[in-house]
C-alpha positions as CSV (number, residue, x, y, z in Angstrom):
1,M,0.4,-20.0,27.2
2,H,-1.5,-18.6,24.0
3,A,-0.7,-15.2,22.7
4,N,-3.0,-12.0,23.4
5,P,-4.1,-11.5,19.3
6,A,-4.9,-8.0,20.7
7,I,-1.3,-7.2,22.2
8,T,0.2,-9.1,19.0
9,E,-1.9,-7.2,16.3
10,L,-0.7,-4.2,18.4
11,T,3.3,-5.0,18.5
12,R,3.1,-6.0,15.0
13,A,1.6,-2.3,13.9
14,L,4.6,-1.0,16.3
15,T,7.1,-2.7,14.2
16,F,5.6,-1.9,11.1
17,A,5.4,2.4,11.7
18,A,9.0,2.0,13.2
19,A,10.4,0.4,10.0
20,A,8.2,3.0,7.7
21,H,9.4,5.9,9.9
22,A,12.8,4.6,10.5
23,N,15.7,7.7,9.9
24,Q,12.4,10.5,10.5
25,R,13.1,13.1,13.0
26,R,9.8,15.8,13.4
27,K,10.5,19.4,13.3
28,G,11.0,22.1,16.1
29,A,13.8,21.9,17.8
30,A,14.0,18.4,19.9
31,Q,14.0,16.4,16.5
32,E,12.3,13.4,18.3
33,P,12.2,10.9,16.4
34,Y,9.1,10.5,14.7
35,I,8.1,7.0,16.2
36,D,8.1,8.8,19.5
37,H,4.4,11.2,17.9
38,S,3.5,8.2,16.7
39,S,3.8,6.2,20.2
40,R,1.7,9.2,22.3
41,F,-1.2,9.6,20.2
42,L,-1.5,6.0,20.3
43,H,-1.5,6.0,24.4
44,I,-4.1,8.9,23.7
45,V,-6.7,7.3,22.1
46,A,-5.7,3.8,23.9
47,C,-6.6,5.7,27.1
48,A,-9.2,7.6,25.9
49,T,-11.2,4.5,24.7
50,G,-10.5,2.2,27.0
51,G,-8.4,0.3,24.7
52,H,-11.2,-1.5,23.5
53,D,-10.4,-1.3,20.2
54,I,-7.4,-2.7,18.9
55,E,-8.2,-1.1,14.7
56,L,-8.0,2.3,16.7
57,C,-5.4,1.4,18.4
58,V,-3.8,0.3,15.6
59,A,-4.5,3.3,12.9
60,A,-3.6,5.7,15.7
61,L,-0.1,4.3,15.2
62,L,0.2,4.2,11.7
63,H,-1.9,7.6,11.4
64,D,1.1,9.2,9.4
65,V,2.8,6.3,7.8
66,V,0.6,7.3,4.5
67,E,1.4,10.5,4.8
68,D,4.5,11.0,4.8
69,T,6.4,7.5,4.1
70,D,7.2,5.5,0.8
71,V,4.0,3.0,2.4
72,T,0.4,3.0,0.3
73,K,-2.8,3.0,1.2
74,A,-2.8,-1.1,-0.2
75,A,0.1,-1.4,1.8
76,I,-1.6,-0.7,4.6
77,R,-5.3,-2.1,3.7
78,D,-2.6,-5.5,2.6
79,A,-1.5,-5.9,6.1
80,F,-4.3,-4.5,8.2
81,G,-7.1,-4.3,6.9
82,P,-10.0,-2.4,5.2
83,R,-11.5,-1.0,8.5
84,V,-8.0,0.3,9.6
85,L,-7.4,2.3,6.2
86,R,-10.5,4.2,5.8
87,I,-8.8,5.2,9.5
88,V,-6.1,6.4,8.4
89,D,-6.6,7.7,5.2
90,E,-9.4,9.4,7.0
91,N,-6.8,11.3,8.9
92,S,-3.9,11.6,6.4
93,D,-3.6,15.1,4.7
94,D,-2.8,15.3,1.0
95,T,0.6,16.6,1.5
96,T,0.6,18.2,-2.5
97,L,-1.8,20.6,-1.0
98,P,-0.3,23.7,1.2
99,K,-0.4,24.4,4.9
100,D,-3.5,26.4,5.0
101,E,-5.6,24.6,1.9
102,R,-4.8,21.1,4.4
103,R,-6.0,22.9,8.0
104,R,-8.9,24.1,6.1
105,R,-10.1,20.9,4.5
106,R,-8.8,18.9,8.0
107,I,-11.5,21.4,9.2
108,T,-14.0,20.5,6.8
109,A,-13.7,16.6,6.8
110,M,-14.7,16.7,10.2
111,A,-18.6,16.1,10.3
112,G,-17.9,13.0,7.4
113,K,-15.3,11.1,9.7
114,S,-16.3,7.4,10.9
115,L,-18.1,7.9,13.7
116,R,-18.7,5.3,16.6
117,P,-20.5,5.3,19.9
118,A,-18.7,5.7,22.8
119,R,-18.1,2.3,25.3
120,S,-19.5,2.9,28.3
121,R,-17.5,2.7,31.2
122,S,-17.8,0.0,34.7
123,P,-18.1,3.1,37.3
124,T,-15.4,2.9,39.4
């Protein structure tokens, strides 16, 4: 039996994200493991795009890795390629800035983010 390269890549990214976020907890009363947030975000992106873009799904899993861990942009690029790094980088905040400034920059940057036409879906 042959491995499905998309599934293999996605599970590699999940393992990478889980290791990067090991022992991290989300803020709030639930204090859920951080990887739970990443997994839910992957699900949202996969459902919204039909799961057709594996690099986008990988970036969804990794979207907070550079921002919230010691993993470098170079490590993301080396492990998953320049497009995944670009998507992750476009969606990472500069945590050295105050929260209000990060939010303002996130909103201002939306117009310049990568655009990719939505794939048409077959009627069901």
